[in-house]
N, C-alpha and C positions, 0 to 999 in steps of 0.2 A: 503264267508265272513270270514271264519276262517283264510285264508291267509292275509286278510286285517287287522284283529285283530292283528295278529302277527307282521305285518309290522309296525303298529303304536306303539306296545309295544317297538320294537327295535328302532323306530324313536324317541319316546317321552320320553323314560327313561332318556335321558340326562338332560332334564329340571329339574327333581326332584333332580338330583345329583349336581346342580350348586354349593352348598356350599362346599362340600368336594373336588370337582374337582378344584374349584378356589383356595382353600387353598393348595392342594397338588401340583398343577402344577404352582402356582403363576401367574395366569392370571387375566385380567381385565374383566369387564362386556362386553366391546366391543369385546374382543377376544372370550368370551363365545357366544356372538351373532353370530360371524363368525362360530364357531363350530356347533351351532344349525341351522344356515341358509345356509351360503355360502358353507361350506364343504359338506353338504348333497346335495345341489342343483346342484353343478357343473356337476356331471355325471348324476344325476337324470334328469336334463334338456337336456343335450347334447346327452346322450346315448338313451334317451327315443324315439327319432325320428327314428333312424335306427332299434331299437328293435321293435318299433311299425310297421315298414315296414315288419318285419318277421311275426308279429302277423296278418297282413292283408293277408299273403300268406301261412303261415305254421300253424302247430298245436299250437293253443293258450294254451292248458294245458301244453305242453312241454315248451313253452316260460315262462310261469308263474313259473313252477317248477324250472327251472334253476335260475330264478331271486330270488326265495325264498332261494335257497341254497347259492347264492352269498351274499345276505344281512345278512343271519344268521351267516356265517363264519366271515364276516366283523364285526358284532356285538361282537362276541367272541374276535376278535382281539382288539377291543376297550378296553377290560378288561386287556390286557397285555401291554398297552402303558405306556410310562414313561415321555412323554413330550407333549407340545401343538402341535408340528409338527406331532408327531406320531398319536395322537388322531385325528387331522385334516385329515390325510391321511386315517385312518380307516373309518372315517365318510364319506369320499368321496365314498368308496366302498359300504357302506350301501346304499347310494343314487343310486349307479350304479345298484345294485340288485333290489331295489324297483322300478326302472324305467320300469321294465318288467311287473309289476302287473296290474296297473289300465287301460292302453290302451287296453290290451288284455281282461281284465275282463269286461270292458264297452261293448266291441264288442260282447262278449258272451251273456251278459245279454240282449242286444237289439235284439239278434236273438231268445231269449226265451220268450219274453213278448210283447204283443200288446201295442200300443201307449197309450191307456187309462189306462193301468196298469203300465206304465213305471216309473211313479213318485214313487210309493210305492216300486217297485222292486229296483230302484236305492237307495231309502231310506234305505231299508234293508241292501244293500251292504254298504252304507255309514255309517250306525250305527256301523259297525265294527271298524271304526276309533276311535270312542269314547269309545267303549268297550275296544279297545286296549290301548288307553290313560289312561282310568280308571284303567285297570289291571296293567299297568306300574306304575302308582302312588301307588296303593295299595300294589303290590308285592315288588316294589322297596323300599318303606318305611318300609315294614315288614322285608325285608332282612337286611336293615341297622340297624333296631332295634335289630334283632336277633344276628348279628355278632358283634355289638358294634360300637363305634364311629370311632377312628382313628388307632386302633391297627392293626398290620400286621397279616395276616393269611397265612400259608404255604399251597399251593395247587399245585400239580403236579411239585413240586420242585421250585415253584415261590413264593416269598413273595408279597402278594397282599393286597391292601387296601380294605375296605368294598365296596367302589364304583366300584372297579374293579371286585369284585366277582359278583355284581349285573349284570354287562354286560355278564359275563360268563353264568350265570343261565338263563337269558332271551334269549340269542342268540342260545344256543345249541338245543332247541327243533325244531327249524326251519329246520334243516337238515333232520330230520325224516319226518316232514310235506311235504317237497319237494318230497321225495321218495314216500310217500303215494299218494300225488296228481297226480304224474306222472303215477302211476300204476292204479289208479282208475277213474280219470276224463277223459271223452272222448268228442270229438266234438259232438254237438247236431244234428247229421245226422244219418240216419239208419245204415250206414256202420261204424259209429264212426270216420270217417275221413272227412276232409273238401274237397268239390269238387275242382278239380284242374282248377281254372279259373284265367285268367290273371288279375293281379292287376294294377290299374293305376299308372303311374310314380309319383314320388314326385313332379315333375314340374306340373303335372296335378292337384295334390292336392292343390298346391299353387295357380294355376290358378282358381280353384273352389272357394277357400277362397277369392281371389281377386274379382271374379264376384259377390260374395255375401258378400262383405265387410260391407255393411250396417247392416248385422246381426252379422258377426263374429268380427268386430272391437269393438262394444260396449260389446259383449259377453265376449271376451277375456280380454279386458281392465277392464271392470266393475267387472267381477268376480275375476280378479287378485287383485284389491283393496279389495274385500271382503275376499280373501284368506289372504291378509296382516293383516287384522283385526283378523281373526281366528287364524293364526299362532302366532301372537303376544300374544294373550290370552293364547294359549296352551303352548307357550315357556316360558312365564314370570309369569304365575300365581303362580308357586311354590315360586319364589322369592318374589312375592307380599305378600303372606301369611306369609312366614318365616320372612321377614324383617319388615313388617308393624305390625304384631301381635306377633312376637317372637316365632313362632312355630318351632319345630324340623322337620327335613325331614320326619321322621316316622309319626308324627301327621299330617303334611300338606299332606302327601300321602293319608291318610285316608279321609280327607276333599275333596281333589281334585279328588280322585278316585270316590267318590259318585257324586260329581258335574259333572264330565266328563260323567259318565254313564247315570245319570238321566237327567241332563240338556242338555248335548250335544246330547245324544241318543234321548231324547225326542224332541229336536229341529229338527233333520233330519227326524224323523217319522212324526212330525207335518207338516214339509215342504212338504214331499212326499204326504201326505194326502191332503193338501191344493192345491197342483199343480193338482192332479187328480180331485179334486172337481171343480176347476176352468175350467179344460178341459171339464168335463162332462157338465158344464153349459155354454158352448159356448165361453169361453175365450181361443182362440187358442194360445195366447201369454202368457199362464200361466207360462212357465218356467222363463220368464223375470219378470213377476209380483211377483212371489214368492220370487225371489232373492231380489227385491226391498223392500218387506215387511220385510225380515230378516235384510237387511242392515240398514234400517231405525230404526228398533226396537233395534238395538245394540247401537245406538248413546248415548242416555240418560244414561243408566246404566253404560256405559264406562266412561262418564264424571264424574259420581258420585263416582267412585272407590276410588280416593284419599281422599274423604271426609268421608269415612266410619269410625265411631267412635269406633266400636266394631267388633270382629271377626264374630259373626253371621250376622251382616249387611254387612260386607265386602264379606263374602262367598255368601250371597244372591245376592248381586249385581254382583258378578262374575258369579253366576249361570244364572242369567237373561241375562247377556252379552253373555255368551257362548250359551245359548239357541237360541238366535236370530242370532249370528254369524255363527252357524252351518246350518242355513236355506239354504244358497246358494249351498250346496254340491249336493243334488239330481237334482235341476233344471239346474245347470250349465252343468251337465253330460247329461241330457235329451236333451238340445239344440243340442249338437253335434250328438247324435244318431238319432235325427229327421231330422236335416238339412243336414247332410252329407250322401253321398251314402255309401252303405254297405262296399265296398272294400276300402273306404278311412277313415273309422271311427277311426281305431286305430291310424293312423298318425295325423288326426285332433285332437284327444284326446291328443296325445303326444305333439303337438305344444301348445295346451292349457295348459297342465301341465308344459311345459317348461317356459311359461310366469308366471304361478302360483308360480313356485319354484324359478326361477332366480330373479323375482321381488317381488312377494308376500311374500314368505318365507324368502328370503335373506334380503330384505330391511326392512321388518317388524321386524324381530328378531334383526338385526343390529341397526336399528334406536332406539329401546328401550334401548339397551345397550349403544349406543352413548349418548343419552340424560341423562342416569343415570350418566355416567362418567363426562360429560361436564357441565351439567346444574342442575341436581338434585342428587347430590352425597350422600345425607342423606339416612338413612334406609327407610324412608317413601317416598323418591323420586321416587322409582320404580312405585308406584301407579299413580303418575302424568304422568310419561313417558308412561306407559301402557295405561292409559286413553286417553291421547292425540293422540297417534298413532292409537288406535282402533277406536276412535270416528271419527277422520279425514278420515281415510281410508274407514270406513263404509259409511260416508256421500258422499264421491266421488263415491263409488260403486253404491249407489242408483241413483245418478244423471246420471251417464254414462249408467247404465242398462236401464233407461227409454228411451234412444235413440234407443234401439233395438226392442222395442215392436211392432211398426207398420211394419217394414220390415219383421220381423219374422212371424207376423200374415198373411201378404200377401203371404209369401212362403208356409206356412202350408195350407192356403185356396186353393192355386193352386195345392197342392198335393192331396187334397180330390177328 
C-alpha cells in the first residue's frame, strides 16, 4: 500500500499546482487537462500490457520496484521542466513507471487472500490512492505556503519556482522506497520465488476475454466510465475550490487533503465492506452491485456542485461525490481476480487499466478543461463542467455495469 500511496502523490500533485503552472508556462485549461490525463496515460496504458506479461511470469516485487524507481525519477524531472512540451514528456514517464504497479500488486493480493475477504483486501490497497492524493494536497499546499508565491529559489544551481520545488520534494523519496521494496518483499511461496510455470500467451488472454465478453465488456466499459468520474473529481477539485471560492493553493490543499483521506478513503473501505457483506449473504455478483451503488450515489451531489453557495457546502458536496466515486475501485479489481485464471490476472488487469487510463483518465480530465475553455470560461464555470462530466459518466457506469451482473453470477456459481 505504501507504493500505491507514493504513486498517487506523484500522480496527483499536478492537480493542486494548476494555478502556478498555468501562469508560469502560459497554458490553457485544455492543455492542463492533457498534462493531467493524456500525458500520464500514454505509456501507463500501452506499457502496462507488456509489463504485466512480465508480472505473470517473473518476480512481481522486482517489477514493482523498477516501476517505482522510474516514476520517482520522472517526477523529479517534472520539477526542472521549462515548457509545456518538457512537462508533457516528463509526465509520460511518470505514467510509464506507474504502469508496473497495480497489475503486479493485484495479482499478489489475490494469491494472499480468499475470495470472501478479497473485497476488504482490495479496499485496503485502494485506500492508498486517497491517502496519496490527500498527502499530495496537504504537503503540496504546505510547501507552496512555506517557500512563497512566485519568487525563484536556487537549488543545485537551478533557479526554480515553488511548484517545481514541490515536484522535487515529492519525487525523491520513491527511489529509496524502490530499493527497500526490492530487498525486503518476496513472492508468497516457501522458497520466496515464484514456481516456474508456463504462462498463457497474450492471444490466449484475448481469447479468454472474448469467450467471457458478457462479463468483461460491461466490466471494462462500465468501470471506465466510473473512472472518468473519479479522475475528473480528483483532477479538477483544486480548481473548483480555488476559482469558485477564492482559496489559495495552500488553503485548498488543506481542505482537499482532508476530503481525499476521509471521504475517498472512507468510500473504498465502505465499498470493500459492502462487497464482502453481499458475498457472504449469497450475492455472487457483489462486485458489480457494489460498483452500481457507488456510481448511482455520485450523480446527485455532482449535479449540485455548481449550485453550492458557500465553501462548507461546496466542500461537503465534493466529499459526498468523492465518497461514492471511490466505490468502484475494490470491486472492479475483484472481478478480474475472480473471473481470470491466475496466470492471466496481471495482463487482464493491464488491459482494464489501459481502458481506464486512455479513456477514463484522458477523456475525463480533457473534457472538463475543454468545457471550461469553450462553454464555461468564468471562474465559477469549472463547477458546471466538473458536475456535468462526473454526473453523466457515473450514470452511464451504473447502467452498463448492470448488464454484467447475471453473466458474472453464472460464472461464479459454476466455479463453486
